[in-house]
N, C-alpha and C positions, 0 to 999 in steps of 0.2 A: 724211562721216567726216573727222575732223581728221587732218591729215597734217603731218609734219615738213617744212617748206618755208620758204623765204625769198623768196617771190614779190614781196613789197613792196619788197625790197632790189634784186632783179635780175630783172626780167621778161625773157622770151625776146624777142629782137628780132623785128620784123615781117618783115624780109627779111634774107637772109644778107649778110655783109660782103664777099662776092665772088660773082660770077656764073659762076665757072669750071665747066666741064663735068665729068661724072663721071670721065673719064679723068684729068684734071688733079688732081681732088680726091683720087682713089685714090692717085695718085703722091705727092701732098702728105702724105697720112696715113702712107704707108710711109716717106717721107723724114723726117717729123717723129718718128715712132717710132724710126727708125734712128739719128737724132741723139741721142735720149734713151738708146738702148741703148749706143751707142758711148761716150758721155760717162760713163755709169755703169760699164760693164764695162771698156773699154779705158783710159780716162783716170782712172778712180776718182773721178770728180766726185760731190759730194754730190747726192742725188736732187732737192733743192729747186732747185739751180742747173741741173741737167740738164733738169728739167721746164720751167723758165722759158725756157731757150734753145730747147728743143724746141718749145714753144708758138709762139714767135716765128718759128722756122724753118717750122713748119706753115703759119702765116699767109702767110709770104713765098712758099713754094712754091705755095700756093693762089692767089697773085696778089692778096692783099688789101693795101690800104694799111697801112703799118706802124702809123700812129696808131690805126687801127681795130682791128688785131690786139692792140695794147697794151691798148686799152680793154676788149676782150673778156677778155683774160687777167686784168687787175686786177679786173674785175667778177666774174668767176668765182671768183678767189681770195678776194675779200671776202665774197661770198655763202656760200661754203663754210665759211670760218672762222666767219662769223656763225651758220651753221646747226649746226655740229658742235663748234666750238672749245670752247665752255663745257662740253659734254658730255664731251669728252676730258679736260678739266681736272678735272672732278668725279670722273670714273672714276679718274684718277691719284691724286687725294687719297684716295679710298676705299681704293685698293690699298695706299697707303703707310701708312695707318692700320692696315690689316689686317696688314701685315708687321711694323711697328714695335711694335705692341701685343702681339704674340705670338698674335693670333687665328689666323693661318694655321697656326702650330705647333700650336695647340690642336686644330684640325680634323684635321691630319695625325696627331697622336699619338692622338687619340680613335679615329679610324677604324682605324689600325694596330693599336691594342690589341685591337680586336674582330675582326681579320681572322686567319683560319687560314692556314697556308702555301699551301693549295690555292687560297684565294680572294685571295691577295695581289695578283695582276695586276689583278683586278677592283677591289680597294681602291685601287690606284694610279691607275686610270683615274677612279675616283670622286673621289679627292682632287684630281687635276689639273683635272677638270671644274669642281668647286666653286670651287677657288682661281683657276682661269682665267677665271671670270666677270668679276671686276673688274680683273684684272691684265693688263698688256701681256704678249705672248708671251715677250719677252726677260727681263722681270722674273720671270715665272713659272718660267722655266728656272732662273734663278739661285737662286730660292728653293727649288725642288724637287730640284735636283741633289744636294745633301747628303743628302736623305732617300732618294733612289733609290739612291745609293752605299751608304748605311748599311744599307738593307734587303737589297740584293743581297749585301752582304758577310756580315752577320749570319746570313741565312738560307741562305747558300751557293747563291744563285740565279744563273742566267745573267743577265748585265747586261741583255740584250735582253728577257728575260722580264719584268723590272720596268720597264726604261726606256721601251720602246716604248708600253705603255699610258699612262704618264704624258705622253709627248710627244704622243700621239694626243689625249688630252683637252685639252691646251693648244692644239693646232693647230686642232682643230675649233671650239673657242670663238673663236679668233682670226679664223677665216675666215667663220664663219656667224652668230655671235651678237652683236648689239648689247649693250653700248656699245663694242665694239671699233671702231677708226677706219675700217677698210675697210667693213664692213657699214653703219656710220652714214652714210658718204659716199655709198654706193650708194643707201641709203634716201632720202637727200636729193635725189640727182640724178634718181631715177626717180619722186619724189613718192609713194613707197610709204607704207603705214600701218605705223608702227614696231611697234606691239603685235602686229599680225597677222604681220609678218615675224619677230618674236621667237617667237611661238607656233609658226609653221611651222618656224622654224629649229631649235627644240628637238626638234620631231617628226622632223626629218631628222637631227639630230645624234646622237640616241641610238642608232639602229642603226648609223650610220656609225662612231661611236667604238667600239662593240662589235666590229665586224668588223676595223677598222684597228688596234685596240688589243689587248685580251686574245687574240682569235683569231689575228691575224697574228703576235703575239709568239711563239707556239709555232713557227711557221715561221722567223721571224727568228732565234730562239735556236738552231735547227739549222744555219741558214746561217752565222751568225757567233756561235760559242760562246766568249764572252769573259767574264771576271770583272771586278769593279769595279777600276779601276787604283789601285794603292796611292798614287801621287803626287797623284791628285785627292782621295783621302780625307784625306791629310795637308794639302793646300792649302786644303781647306774647313774645317780646324780639327778634324777627327776622326781616328780611328785604327781599325784593324781591331777594337778592343775597345770603343771609345766612340763615341757618336753624334757626327755632325758638328755643329760649333757653328752656331748660328743667331742672327739679329740680336736676338732677344728674350731671350737667355740671361741678360742682366744685370738682367732684371725680376724683382721679387719675386713678383708675381702676374700672372696672365693672365686674359683674359676667358673666360667660360664657353663651352662648345661650342654650347649652344642660342642664346645671345645673339649669338655670332659668326655662326652660320649664318643666323639671322633677319635680321641686318644685311645680309649679302651678298645674300640673296634679296629683301629689301624692294623694290628698284627693279624687279626682275623681276615680282614679284607685282603691284605697282601698274600696270605697263604692260600685263601680261596681263589684269588686271581691266578696264582701259579697253577693250581689244579685245573682251573678252567682253560688256561693257555696250553697246558700239557694235553688236554683232550682235544682242543680245537686245532692247534698247530701240529702237534705230534711229530715234531722234527727236531731232534736234539741239537742240530747244527744251525737251526734258524735263529737269526739275531733276536727276534722277539722272545722266543722260548728261552734263550740263554740269558737274556736280561732278567726275565721273571724267575728263572731258576735261582738267581742271586737274590733279588729283592724279596722273593717269596719264600726264601729258606727260613726255617724257624729262627735261626740265630739273628739274621739281619732284620726280620720282621719284628721280633721282640726288642732288639737293640734300637731300632728306629723308633718304637713306641716309647721306650724309656727316654731317649734323647728328646723327642718331641714333647713328652710329658714334663720334662724339666722346664720348658718354656710355656706350655699351655696350662700346666697345673701349678708348678712352683712359682713362676713369675707373677701371675695374678694374685697369688696368696702372699706375695711379698717376701718370698724366701730369699735370703742372701746366699752367696756361694757357700758359706760355711754351713748354713742350714741345709742346703741341698746335699752337701757332702755328709752331713750327719744323718739325714734321712736315708740316704743310700746305705750307709754303714748299719743303721738300725734295721733296715729291711733285710740285710744279709744275715744278721746274727741269729735269728730264730731258725734258719733253714739248715743249720749244721746237722741237726739230728735227722731231718728229712733226707738229706743228701746221703748220710751214712746208711740209713735204712734202705734207700733206693739202691745204693751201691751194693750193700750186702745182699739185697734181693737179686741183683744181677749176678753176683758170685754164686748164689744158690741156683739160679737158672742155668749158668754155665756148667755147674757141677752135674746138674740133671742131664744136660745135653751130652757132656763128655763121658758120663757114666753109661751112656747108651739108653737112658730112659725114654728120651724123646723118640728114638727109633723103635723102642719097644711099643710105645703108644701107637706109633704109625703102623707097626706090624699087626698088633692086636685089632686095631680099629678097622682093618681091611675085612675082617670076619664079622664085624658088627654091622647092623643096619642103621645105627644111630648116626645122624649127620655130624660133620666135624664142628659146625657152629654150636649145636646143642651139646656135644661132648665138652667143648671149651667152656660153655656156660655152666654146666654141671660141675666141672672140676673147680671153677672159680667159686661157685656156691659152697661146695664142701670145705674149701680152705677158708673162706669167709666165715662160715659158721664155727669152724674150729678155732681160728685165731682171733676173730673180731676186727681184723684189719683189712680194709678194702685195698690198700696199697700192697700189702703182703700177698693177698689173694690174687691180685692182678699180676704181680711179678712172677709168682710161682706157677700160676696157670699158663702164663705166656711161655715160660720155659718148658713146661710139659708138652704144649701143643705146637711149639714152633715148627717141628718137621711137617705138620699137616699143611702149613702155608706154602711149602716149597713149590707145589704144582698149581696153586691157586692163582686166579687173575688178580689184578690190583684191587678191584672192587671187593672181591670176596676176602682178600687178606684184610682190607679195611674193616669189613663186617666181622671178621674173626676178632679183631681188636675190640670192637664194640660189644661182641658177645661176651668177652672176658670181662670188660668193664661193667656190663649189666649184671653179670653173675656176682661180681665183687661187692655189690650193694645189697645182696639179699639179706633180709631179716637181721638187722642190727639188734644185738641183745646185750646181756650184762657183761660180756667180755670185750665190748667195744667202748672206747673212751667217749665217742660221740653220744652214745646212749646216755651216759651219766651227765654229760655236758647239757643235753637237752632236758633231762630230768630236773637238774638243779636250777637251771635258768627259768624254767617254766613252773617250777614248784609242783611237780607231779609225783605221784607214787610210782613204784616200779610197775605195777599193773597198769596204770594209766599210760605210762610211757610205752609199754608193750602194745597197747591197743591203738596208740596213735603213731608215734615215731616208727616203731618196729614194722607195723603194718604198712605205713607209707613207704618205707625202704623196700619192702617186699613187692608192693605194687610197682614201684619204679623198675625193679629187677625183672619181674615177670613181663611187664608191658614192653620194656625196651628189648628184652630177649625175643619176645614174640615178633616185634616189628623188624628186628634184625633177620630173623628167619623168613619173614614175609618178603623183605627186600631181596634176600638171596634167591628167591624164586622169580624175581622180576628183572634183576640186573645181571 
């Protein structure tokens, strides 16, 4: 089965860079993570620099020669960027095309037009889930906030009844579904099958987003009964009587709903088709499987969506060749920091592995009765609580538990990726940028944000983690 990997670029070393014992390695891991946590939270250092310094600190505490620690870090950084960098870039371009062409607005307006007041929370979770497929979490929030505020104000809904479903849809996509950076890196680190991970991720995501979104929003609206803040309605270009302005308002035409939805779902369909053919045909030399190995590979699937999007999204919006080029360029600019963080996280992961930490986890876990999937979830939870970053938690946890995937089936390796993704979403609090983004946009106090957003994230993490464990007993 073809897997997303970069084994030709960075093969695992034959022996660890240090022969330190389990106790010293355990202390080294804690020290390395502590350095990262302190630099991010106390000194407000960029996660790229914090991960770089933390990786070198880990090697030093483990007793590794500095030159070998540097080699491990740079090798991991390079292989990670090579494996997922292009995919992140293509996803960013597709998201920018969707936003600037008015395609995102078209999906929002079409679904809202057909939604009744009773079904509005379900409509919001559907909008957020579809929009959240190609968009980064922060971009999705910025795009959807005007819609959330407008709907809450016009329909006189509690802000939580409309906002929580939208946030749940975005968050679940961000944590569990490729091509978001966290899941992509975990797939790469664990050598999981991307199509199978995507299929199982969707299976886990649907009940998770229903429970954490529309259902929990009823409770959240009772806990925190607030209306859309007037200051945010005005700052987004709207008013209590008029819809909030959106990026595509200056366009004469917008792409159609069907064409937009087909473009968004194209890479998902191609990757899922490849996973299905792999299961049904199960012959690497068969012509059909070889064809789908190509068209269903993440690179080709996302590249195809970007090229198709230039015609299905850009052309109906009246984009000239110059405007298309500008949109692509603007889509790429914001991801520099993301690529560096993801790359540095890959370097940290490789340092963990080369120091022998992964093997240590494997050795120790043999004496534990705790399942590997639960262990991966708990490790991701701990790092998420400490650093506040879902991406950092995913990358670091994937590096720690990578050896556990060696003897797993393809399905269980995919579930291991999802267990890490679920753990990385646990209880967002004051050290998470997303916490403050939600607080300010919705005009909440810290306590209100904890009772709504933070609890919602915890529900997502626990429900998704539980579903992953349940699936592991079935498949």
